[in-house]
PLY file of the C-alpha trace (Angstrom):
ply
format ascii 1.0
element vertex 353
property float x
property float y
property float z
element edge 352
property int vertex1
property int vertex2
end_header
122.31 121.99 10.40
122.86 121.78 6.66
119.67 123.00 4.95
118.69 123.11 1.29
117.34 126.64 1.85
118.94 128.89 4.48
116.75 130.66 7.07
115.55 133.98 5.72
114.68 132.42 2.35
111.25 133.12 0.89
108.83 130.23 0.42
105.50 130.34 -1.40
102.77 128.31 0.31
99.68 127.93 -1.87
96.20 127.94 -0.37
97.64 129.59 2.72
94.29 129.94 4.50
93.76 126.17 4.47
93.91 123.76 7.41
97.26 122.16 6.52
98.72 125.20 4.75
98.29 127.42 7.82
100.30 124.95 9.90
102.95 124.62 7.19
103.38 128.40 7.06
103.56 128.46 10.84
106.32 125.84 10.96
108.36 127.71 8.35
107.96 131.00 10.20
109.12 129.35 13.43
112.36 128.40 11.68
113.03 131.91 10.42
111.71 131.71 6.86
109.60 134.27 5.06
106.31 133.03 3.68
104.35 134.34 0.72
100.92 132.74 0.99
98.50 132.55 -1.90
94.78 133.13 -1.36
91.88 133.43 -3.79
90.42 136.49 -2.06
91.73 138.90 0.62
92.22 137.32 4.07
93.30 140.17 6.38
92.83 137.97 9.45
95.49 135.60 8.13
98.08 138.36 7.82
97.11 139.71 11.24
97.58 136.33 12.94
101.12 135.79 11.69
102.09 139.42 12.27
101.06 139.07 15.92
103.09 135.88 16.23
106.19 136.76 14.21
106.20 140.51 13.59
105.86 142.46 10.34
107.39 141.54 6.99
107.59 137.80 7.69
104.31 136.70 6.12
102.13 138.28 3.48
99.42 137.11 1.12
99.15 137.39 -2.65
96.00 136.90 -4.71
95.91 133.99 -7.16
92.28 133.42 -8.19
93.10 130.67 -10.70
96.05 128.27 -10.66
95.56 127.10 -14.23
97.56 130.02 -15.67
101.37 129.50 -15.45
102.06 133.15 -16.33
99.92 134.39 -13.43
101.68 132.02 -11.06
105.13 132.96 -12.32
104.36 136.59 -11.52
104.12 135.83 -7.79
107.25 133.64 -7.73
109.79 136.43 -8.21
112.79 136.05 -5.87
111.27 132.95 -4.28
113.51 130.08 -3.11
110.97 127.31 -2.57
107.35 126.37 -3.22
104.95 124.24 -1.18
101.87 123.53 -3.30
98.85 122.62 -1.18
95.94 123.82 -3.30
93.72 120.93 -4.39
90.11 120.10 -5.19
88.18 119.05 -2.09
84.67 119.48 -3.48
84.09 115.70 -3.59
82.50 115.93 -7.02
81.21 112.82 -8.78
82.23 113.69 -12.36
85.87 112.85 -13.04
85.77 115.03 -16.16
85.06 118.06 -14.00
87.23 117.32 -10.97
90.48 116.06 -12.51
91.21 118.63 -15.26
91.24 121.59 -12.87
93.48 119.90 -10.30
95.78 118.46 -12.94
96.24 121.77 -14.72
96.76 123.64 -11.44
99.51 121.20 -10.43
101.30 121.29 -13.77
100.99 125.08 -13.99
102.82 125.46 -10.68
105.63 123.18 -11.88
105.86 124.98 -15.21
105.93 128.42 -13.58
108.51 127.35 -10.98
110.77 125.99 -13.71
110.98 129.48 -15.21
112.24 131.09 -11.98
115.96 130.52 -11.54
115.98 131.23 -7.79
113.65 128.32 -6.96
115.56 125.32 -5.65
112.88 123.13 -4.05
109.22 122.36 -4.82
107.01 120.13 -2.67
103.55 118.88 -3.66
100.71 117.61 -1.48
99.33 114.15 -2.22
96.96 111.82 -0.42
96.91 108.30 0.92
94.05 107.78 -1.53
96.59 108.19 -4.35
98.16 104.98 -3.02
95.25 102.64 -2.34
91.62 102.53 -1.27
91.33 101.00 2.20
89.67 97.59 2.40
88.95 97.11 6.13
89.80 93.66 7.39
91.91 92.76 4.36
95.28 91.27 5.29
98.46 91.35 3.22
98.15 94.84 1.71
101.66 96.33 1.41
102.28 99.95 0.42
105.70 101.15 -0.70
107.25 104.02 -2.67
105.99 102.57 -5.96
102.36 101.99 -4.93
99.68 103.78 -6.98
95.89 103.56 -6.81
95.31 102.52 -10.41
92.11 100.68 -9.48
90.50 103.94 -8.34
91.29 105.54 -11.68
89.79 102.61 -13.59
86.64 102.72 -11.45
86.33 106.49 -11.80
86.61 106.17 -15.59
84.16 103.28 -15.79
81.33 103.98 -18.28
79.00 101.84 -16.16
78.64 104.69 -13.66
76.03 107.12 -14.96
74.75 110.13 -13.03
71.33 109.69 -14.60
70.93 106.18 -13.23
72.43 106.71 -9.77
70.58 107.84 -6.63
70.81 111.59 -6.16
70.37 111.81 -2.39
73.58 113.35 -0.93
73.67 110.66 1.76
73.17 107.70 -0.60
75.78 104.97 -0.42
76.21 104.89 -4.20
76.87 108.62 -4.44
79.36 108.59 -1.56
81.23 105.63 -3.00
81.49 107.53 -6.28
82.82 110.62 -4.50
85.60 108.56 -2.92
86.49 106.95 -6.26
86.73 110.29 -8.09
88.67 111.96 -5.26
91.12 109.04 -5.14
91.57 109.05 -8.90
92.16 112.80 -8.90
94.87 112.59 -6.24
96.58 109.69 -7.96
96.53 111.32 -11.42
97.82 114.67 -10.14
100.77 113.19 -8.27
101.60 110.71 -11.03
101.56 113.39 -13.71
103.65 115.72 -11.55
106.38 113.08 -11.32
106.10 112.44 -15.07
106.39 116.17 -15.77
109.54 116.38 -13.65
111.01 113.30 -15.33
110.38 114.68 -18.81
111.32 118.33 -18.25
114.17 117.89 -15.74
113.76 121.27 -13.99
116.60 122.81 -12.00
114.68 122.50 -8.73
114.50 119.41 -6.51
111.00 117.91 -6.33
109.36 115.93 -3.51
105.82 114.99 -2.52
104.22 114.41 0.86
101.57 111.69 0.79
99.28 112.26 3.76
96.67 110.15 5.52
93.43 111.53 7.04
94.45 114.72 8.86
93.29 115.52 12.38
94.54 117.91 15.02
94.58 121.55 15.99
92.83 124.13 13.81
95.17 127.09 13.95
92.64 129.92 13.52
88.91 130.23 14.13
88.35 131.44 10.56
89.68 128.17 9.09
86.93 125.56 8.55
89.29 122.70 9.34
88.79 120.34 6.41
88.83 116.72 7.63
89.11 117.75 11.28
85.81 119.58 10.87
84.21 116.24 9.98
85.49 114.82 13.26
84.15 117.87 15.11
80.81 117.26 13.46
80.56 113.92 15.26
80.22 115.90 18.49
76.95 117.26 17.09
75.64 113.96 15.79
76.75 114.37 12.17
77.66 110.88 10.93
78.97 112.04 7.52
82.57 110.81 7.92
81.39 107.44 9.18
79.52 106.78 5.94
81.86 108.57 3.52
85.32 107.57 4.77
86.27 103.93 5.42
88.45 102.96 8.39
91.96 104.04 7.42
95.21 105.61 8.58
95.09 108.95 10.42
97.85 111.51 11.03
98.30 114.71 13.01
98.13 117.86 10.88
101.21 119.34 12.57
103.17 116.17 11.79
102.21 116.58 8.12
103.28 120.23 8.19
106.62 119.29 9.69
107.15 116.64 7.02
106.48 119.31 4.41
109.16 121.46 6.00
111.55 118.50 5.97
110.76 117.72 2.32
111.53 121.35 1.52
114.66 121.83 3.63
116.37 118.48 4.20
119.03 117.92 1.48
118.89 114.13 1.81
115.20 114.14 0.84
115.48 114.31 -2.94
113.05 113.02 -5.57
111.18 111.29 -2.78
107.63 110.55 -1.71
107.40 111.21 2.05
104.60 109.26 3.73
102.70 111.02 6.54
100.89 108.18 8.32
100.24 108.20 12.06
98.13 105.23 13.11
95.40 103.05 11.67
92.01 103.54 13.29
88.33 103.09 12.61
85.39 105.30 13.53
84.71 103.22 16.63
88.16 104.25 17.87
87.47 107.91 17.07
84.07 107.86 18.78
85.59 106.21 21.85
88.17 109.01 22.09
85.46 111.67 21.69
83.36 110.05 24.41
86.36 110.03 26.74
86.99 113.71 26.02
83.32 114.73 26.33
81.65 112.07 28.49
78.54 114.21 29.06
77.87 114.77 25.35
74.70 112.85 24.32
75.02 113.73 20.61
78.08 111.61 19.86
76.83 108.80 17.57
76.96 105.15 18.48
79.61 103.13 16.63
78.82 100.66 13.88
78.93 97.13 15.35
81.79 94.95 14.17
83.69 97.72 12.41
87.03 96.51 11.03
90.44 98.19 10.62
92.67 99.03 7.69
95.56 96.56 8.02
97.69 97.94 5.19
101.41 97.89 5.96
102.85 101.34 5.13
106.54 100.57 4.71
107.78 104.15 4.00
106.23 105.29 7.30
109.46 104.31 9.06
111.41 106.75 6.90
109.03 109.59 7.81
109.41 108.82 11.51
113.19 108.80 11.10
113.06 112.22 9.43
110.92 113.68 12.21
113.31 112.27 14.79
116.46 113.57 13.11
115.16 116.98 12.02
112.86 117.90 14.91
113.94 115.56 17.69
110.38 114.22 17.70
110.23 110.63 19.03
107.41 109.53 16.73
104.05 110.40 15.25
101.55 112.17 17.49
99.07 109.71 19.07
95.59 109.90 17.55
93.93 110.64 20.90
96.17 113.67 21.41
95.48 114.93 17.89
91.72 114.68 18.32
91.91 116.40 21.72
93.79 119.32 20.17
91.35 119.42 17.30
88.33 119.91 19.55
90.10 122.18 22.03
90.43 119.71 24.90
93.34 118.70 27.08
94.95 115.42 25.94
93.81 112.28 27.72
96.03 110.97 30.49
97.30 107.44 30.17
0 1
1 2
2 3
3 4
4 5
5 6
6 7
7 8
8 9
9 10
10 11
11 12
12 13
13 14
14 15
15 16
16 17
17 18
18 19
19 20
20 21
21 22
22 23
23 24
24 25
25 26
26 27
27 28
28 29
29 30
30 31
31 32
32 33
33 34
34 35
35 36
36 37
37 38
38 39
39 40
40 41
41 42
42 43
43 44
44 45
45 46
46 47
47 48
48 49
49 50
50 51
51 52
52 53
53 54
54 55
55 56
56 57
57 58
58 59
59 60
60 61
61 62
62 63
63 64
64 65
65 66
66 67
67 68
68 69
69 70
70 71
71 72
72 73
73 74
74 75
75 76
76 77
77 78
78 79
79 80
80 81
81 82
82 83
83 84
84 85
85 86
86 87
87 88
88 89
89 90
90 91
91 92
92 93
93 94
94 95
95 96
96 97
97 98
98 99
99 100
100 101
101 102
102 103
103 104
104 105
105 106
106 107
107 108
108 109
109 110
110 111
111 112
112 113
113 114
114 115
115 116
116 117
117 118
118 119
119 120
120 121
121 122
122 123
123 124
124 125
125 126
126 127
127 128
128 129
129 130
130 131
131 132
132 133
133 134
134 135
135 136
136 137
137 138
138 139
139 140
140 141
141 142
142 143
143 144
144 145
145 146
146 147
147 148
148 149
149 150
150 151
151 152
152 153
153 154
154 155
155 156
156 157
157 158
158 159
159 160
160 161
161 162
162 163
163 164
164 165
165 166
166 167
167 168
168 169
169 170
170 171
171 172
172 173
173 174
174 175
175 176
176 177
177 178
178 179
179 180
180 181
181 182
182 183
183 184
184 185
185 186
186 187
187 188
188 189
189 190
190 191
191 192
192 193
193 194
194 195
195 196
196 197
197 198
198 199
199 200
200 201
201 202
202 203
203 204
204 205
205 206
206 207
207 208
208 209
209 210
210 211
211 212
212 213
213 214
214 215
215 216
216 217
217 218
218 219
219 220
220 221
221 222
222 223
223 224
224 225
225 226
226 227
227 228
228 229
229 230
230 231
231 232
232 233
233 234
234 235
235 236
236 237
237 238
238 239
239 240
240 241
241 242
242 243
243 244
244 245
245 246
246 247
247 248
248 249
249 250
250 251
251 252
252 253
253 254
254 255
255 256
256 257
257 258
258 259
259 260
260 261
261 262
262 263
263 264
264 265
265 266
266 267
267 268
268 269
269 270
270 271
271 272
272 273
273 274
274 275
275 276
276 277
277 278
278 279
279 280
280 281
281 282
282 283
283 284
284 285
285 286
286 287
287 288
288 289
289 290
290 291
291 292
292 293
293 294
294 295
295 296
296 297
297 298
298 299
299 300
300 301
301 302
302 303
303 304
304 305
305 306
306 307
307 308
308 309
309 310
310 311
311 312
312 313
313 314
314 315
315 316
316 317
317 318
318 319
319 320
320 321
321 322
322 323
323 324
324 325
325 326
326 327
327 328
328 329
329 330
330 331
331 332
332 333
333 334
334 335
335 336
336 337
337 338
338 339
339 340
340 341
341 342
342 343
343 344
344 345
345 346
346 347
347 348
348 349
349 350
350 351
351 352
């Protein structure tokens, strides 16, 4: 197989103790790569896990407390061949002037630092389906392609009509949660957009790709990892309805499928200056709750679904390209079914058809 980076190359994975980053590191290690994972504070359990699986000297962590300093980042990129940047803001803040600047600067600092290291040939950035569009359940005719951007979320997030002093402050309030989604979506769109603009203007020597991922579910690789969006799904088993009120029905995707698409975006030579779309299947919370009830039929805490819940009918045209890449690179017939992903995420055996 012709690869952009030969096995044995060193790849930096940022935010290595994260839900998706841990799987991305794992997939790279399986293929014979060395991984240098960034963390904000020491994570000895992370090093121990990969050493048990792959032996010594294959994975190690480096401390990067703040990604806004290109010089600090450049210092950990010595002799590196590729970078997978997965660090992002997931605080769900409501003030765009606090959320966006940090994420934007962190993204651009990584690109700037990587451009100063001659050995780096590929850089891949995480993005989100929310950078593309905000789901409108039941709406027909929504088409998403390589050139789709969620400009409406940015305009809403910047709207002067939204004022913290006049909005309800309860963390469960509908107004506050809607604002969190708007700011998160705007942040993801701005960061990816500006990354592409930076590459266009500066023309670095490395090849640049992004992976645009839907709502991630699936196996949590280590007990010490909170699990990000999968942890929200786990919370439903204990009666926590947070995702049902915060996240509209939308597309889901298996976390290991996303990780594999990151590997492909890093290693596959034909993927160049491309947005790779990691979308599994469209589902609503009624579908998710039904799967959870089938997996744990004796659990009385699983919430009841919202009557008449609709689906996200957006047509994701680049999804076919992602499925083709998984098939050609990994021999994987398609995206992992949602029911299987959720089963893995809560530690159950997959449902039988």
